[in-house]
C-alpha positions, 0 to 999 in steps of 0.5 A: 827271885820272884815275889813268891819265892822270896821267903825261900832265902835264909831264915832265922830259927825261933829259939825258946829262952833267948840266945846262949853263949854270948861270951863264947870266943869266935872260934868256939862259936864257929864250931858250935854253928857247925855242930848245930848244922851237923846235928840238925841235918842228921835230925832231918833224916831221923824225923823223915823216918820216924817223925819229929817226935822221935827226936831227942837230944840223947838219941842224936848225940848217940847216933853222932858219937857226941856227948849228950851234955854237948848237944844239950848245950847247943840246943837246950830243949827238945823244942829248940832241936825240933825247930832247928831240924825243921829249918835245916829241912826247909833250907835243903828243900829250897836248894834242891827244889825251889831255887833250881826251878827259878831258872825256868820261865814263870808260869807253866814252865816253872810249875813243871820245873818245880814238879820235876825237882820235887819228883827228884827230891822224893825219888832219890830221897834227899832225906832218908825217909822221903818227904820230911813234911809228909812225915812231920805234918800229920804228927803236929797238925793238931798240936799248937806251938812253935814247931807246928807254926814252923811246919805250917809256914813252910806248907803255906809258902810252898802252896803260895809259890805254886799258886803264884806260878799258876796265877801268872800262867792264867793272867798271861793266857798260857794256862786255861782259866782256873782257881790258882789256890785250889789247883795249888792244893791239888798239885800238892796233894798229888805230890804228897800221894806220890811220896807215899807211892814211891816209898811203897815201890809203885813203878808208875808213880812218876809218870802218873805225877807228870800226867796229873800236872800236865792235866792241870796246866792245859793251855788256854784256847785261842 
């Protein structure tokens, strides 16, 4: 995996207030981990539709037919729940978009692979409401705290990944001279706009995204 994609591996989730249940048996611990994953994954779908602010321990417990007290024991606070949901979304995005694209050659080919995987991620939604970050970032962009930090870290890592591949293409002469950071910002903006267009039923949005990305990746003249 390239330097730009190292951060897409497993990550620990910050939890306010320290670890709980240190005296639980191994079997109970395994059950707890599985339950946390199931709840967090459902939370991703809810947040992709309604935003992270729409999450609550009671809501997810009711949706999944679990006891509120049991979910409360697993997460303890709404913030912990939101952090777990953000990490679940990041991990699934990495598996669906980032890791498969690593099979392509670095540079333009990998950029196109990332764009294609992102289109597939949004076109046949991995999450119920489309892009999790398109739904969640506007809600937390002006709200300092651990949840904003987690969302911002994902965005920075994604932009760094795009910029790294662009930089490789420029350095090898495969792509015309450009500003990698600016172009990464522009490609991300196109993809975010595409998510909205897909939700609104634009039949031409996929071809528009491909044409836009191709425009950014014009080959260097020889």
